[in-house]
C-alpha positions in Angstrom: 152.6 76.4 14.6 152.1 79.5 12.6 151.0 82.2 15.1 150.3 85.6 13.8 150.4 88.4 16.3 149.0 91.9 15.5 148.8 94.7 18.1 146.9 97.9 17.3 145.9 101.1 19.2 143.0 103.2 18.3 141.2 106.2 19.8 137.8 104.4 19.5 136.1 103.0 22.6 136.5 99.3 23.4 132.7 98.9 22.8 133.0 100.3 19.3 136.1 98.4 18.4 134.4 95.2 19.7 131.3 95.9 17.6 133.3 96.4 14.4 135.7 93.4 14.9 132.9 91.0 15.7 130.7 91.9 12.8 131.7 88.7 10.9 130.1 89.6 7.6 132.0 92.9 7.4 135.3 91.0 7.5 134.7 89.8 3.9 134.7 93.5 2.7 138.3 93.7 3.7 139.7 90.3 2.5 140.0 90.0 -1.3 137.7 87.5 -3.0 136.0 86.6 0.2 132.4 86.2 1.3 131.2 85.5 4.8 128.0 83.8 5.7 126.8 83.7 9.3 125.0 80.3 9.9 123.4 80.9 13.3 120.9 83.6 14.3 122.1 86.8 16.0 123.4 88.0 18.4 126.8 86.4 18.4 127.3 84.0 21.3 129.3 80.9 22.2 128.2 78.5 19.4 127.8 81.1 16.7 129.1 79.6 13.4 130.1 81.3 10.1 132.0 80.5 7.0 134.4 82.7 5.1 134.8 81.5 1.5 137.7 82.7 -0.5 138.0 82.2 -4.2 136.3 82.6 -7.5 133.3 80.6 -8.4 133.9 76.9 -7.7 137.6 77.4 -7.2 137.7 78.4 -3.5 138.4 77.4 0.0 135.9 77.5 2.9 137.0 78.5 6.4 134.3 77.5 8.7 134.6 78.9 12.3 132.8 78.7 15.6 132.8 81.0 18.5 134.0 79.2 21.5 134.6 82.1 23.8 132.5 85.3 23.9 133.2 87.9 26.6 132.2 91.4 25.4 134.2 94.3 27.1 132.8 95.8 30.3 134.1 98.6 32.5 135.7 95.9 34.7 137.3 93.6 32.1 138.6 93.5 28.5 136.6 91.9 25.8 137.8 88.5 24.5 136.7 86.2 21.7 138.1 82.9 20.5 137.1 81.3 17.2 138.0 77.7 16.3 138.5 76.9 12.6 136.5 73.8 11.8 137.5 73.2 8.2 139.1 70.5 6.2 141.7 72.8 4.7 142.2 75.9 6.9 142.9 75.0 10.5 143.7 76.8 13.7 142.1 79.4 15.9 141.8 83.2 16.3 141.8 85.2 19.6 140.7 88.8 19.7 141.2 91.0 22.7 140.1 94.6 23.2 141.0 96.6 26.3 141.0 100.2 27.4 144.3 102.0 26.8 144.6 105.6 27.8 142.1 107.6 25.7 141.4 104.6 23.4 141.7 100.9 22.9 144.5 98.3 22.5 143.6 95.5 20.2 145.4 92.1 20.2 144.8 89.7 17.4 146.3 86.3 17.7 145.8 83.7 14.9 147.1 80.2 14.6 146.8 79.6 10.8 147.6 76.3 9.3 146.8 74.9 5.8 146.4 71.2 5.6 149.1 69.7 3.4 151.3 72.8 3.5 154.8 71.8 4.8 155.9 73.3 8.1 158.9 74.7 6.4 156.5 77.3 4.8 155.2 78.5 8.2 157.3 81.8 8.1 155.7 82.6 4.7 152.2 81.8 6.1 152.8 84.1 9.1 154.1 86.9 6.9 151.2 86.6 4.4 148.6 86.3 7.3 150.1 89.4 9.1 149.8 91.4 5.9 146.2 90.2 5.1 144.8 90.4 8.6 146.6 93.7 9.3 144.9 95.3 6.3 141.5 93.7 7.3 141.9 95.2 10.8 142.7 98.6 9.3 139.6 98.4 7.1 137.3 97.2 9.9 138.4 100.0 12.2 137.9 102.5 9.4 140.8 104.6 10.4 144.6 104.6 10.5 145.4 102.9 13.8 148.3 104.3 15.9 151.2 102.2 16.9 150.8 99.2 14.7 153.0 96.4 16.0 153.7 93.0 14.7 
């Protein structure tokens, strides 16, 4: 299993962080050669489906995902979202958690990323590449330099 773990802290409120991290189409603006299409009507809810396509022209890979857990943050509990990857090539899941932390928010991004046919011996490379890619995407989505980036 290739689990990527990224922890970030920001001065933004949990509500603002949640809004930015769950705007699925905005993710593509921070992942090279990627376009995201949401396939279900807004607002996001359990059952929302979208596909991130990475590549050039016909040479690309689809990463279809479905929201299977949707709990926006409230004053009483952190926000949690889980996405299941439903593709033929890209497999796994993503869990996003946002919780109040002092004067801001703590973000936990967990992702089990697997590529069908890729040998398990390459898992450490997958984790390293994913941490770099998703870490940069988080930075872009937050639109600031987050404090205390941990991997």
